[in-house]
N, C-alpha and C positions, 0 to 999 in steps of 0.2 A: 504494500500500500504506500502510495506517494501523495504528496501535496503538490499540486501544480499551481503556480502563481501566474495569473494572466493580467497584464496591465498595459496601458498605453499612457505614458507620462502626460500629466496635465489635466485634461478635462474629464477623464474617465475614472470611475471607481474601480480600484484594483479588486480582483476576484481570486479566491483560492478554492480550487476544486480538488477533492479527494479522488484519486485514481487507483483502482486495484487492478494489478496486472496478474493474470492467471494463465497466460499462454494463449489467450484468445484476443481477437481484435477489440479495441476499445473505441467507442464512438462518443465524441464529446461535443458534437455540433450545437445542441441546444444549450449546453452549459457554458459555452464560450461567448455568449452575448454579454457585452459590457454595458453598464449604465453610465449615462452622463451625470456629472454632479448637478443636482437641481431637478433632474427629470424624474420626479417621483411617480408619475403616471406612466412612464416607460413608453412614450410615444415618439421618442427620437428628437425632441426639441424641448428647450427650457422656456416656459412662457408663464403667463398669469394663471393658467389652469393648474400648473404645478404649485404656485404660491397659494392658491385656494385650497388645494388638497393638503398642503402643509398646515394651513390655518385650521382646517377641519380636524387634522390629526392632533394638533395642540389642544383644541377644544374638546377632544375625546369623542368626536363624532365619527371617526373612522380609524381603522387599524392599517398599519403598513407591514409589508414583508420585511425581512431582514435587509434585503437589497435596497428597498425603497428607503429604509431608515438610514442606511449609509449614504445613499445618493442625496438624501435630504439634508445631511449635515454639511452644508456648503461652506461653513466657516471652519470646519474640521476641529471643533472643540470637544468632540465626543458625545454631543447631544443633538437631537433633532428637535428644534423648538421654534418659538416665534421669531427669534433673531435670524434663523435661517430663512423663514418665510419672507421677512423683510429684505434680506439680501437677494432672494430670488426676484422679488418685486423691483428692487433697485436695478438688478441686472437687466430685466426686461425693459426698463426705462432707459437703459444705457448709462446708468450711474451707480456702479458698485465696485469700488476698488478691491474689497475683500474677495468677492466672488470672481472678479476678473483675474485675480492671482492664480486661480486654478486653471485658467484658460491658456 
């Protein structure tokens, strides 16, 4: 059993996949998809819909997968919270130094 780290520096959330090798071919296609930081609804872009979903998460109105939690932590402080939603909104308005640092 191995841990495979998949990442693209900058705007993508690193992903760690467990791979068990037992002499047969291993297919990883579905597990190799990376999330953009801020793209909590995983539609391939960061926009106000993501900020809305972050706000709903903070208000306790929805749950996130582990991947969405990591993607939502755009300021990389270890928490997904209203500060992240604010950063996503600022990013969509073209005014977010903290979020742009990930880009």
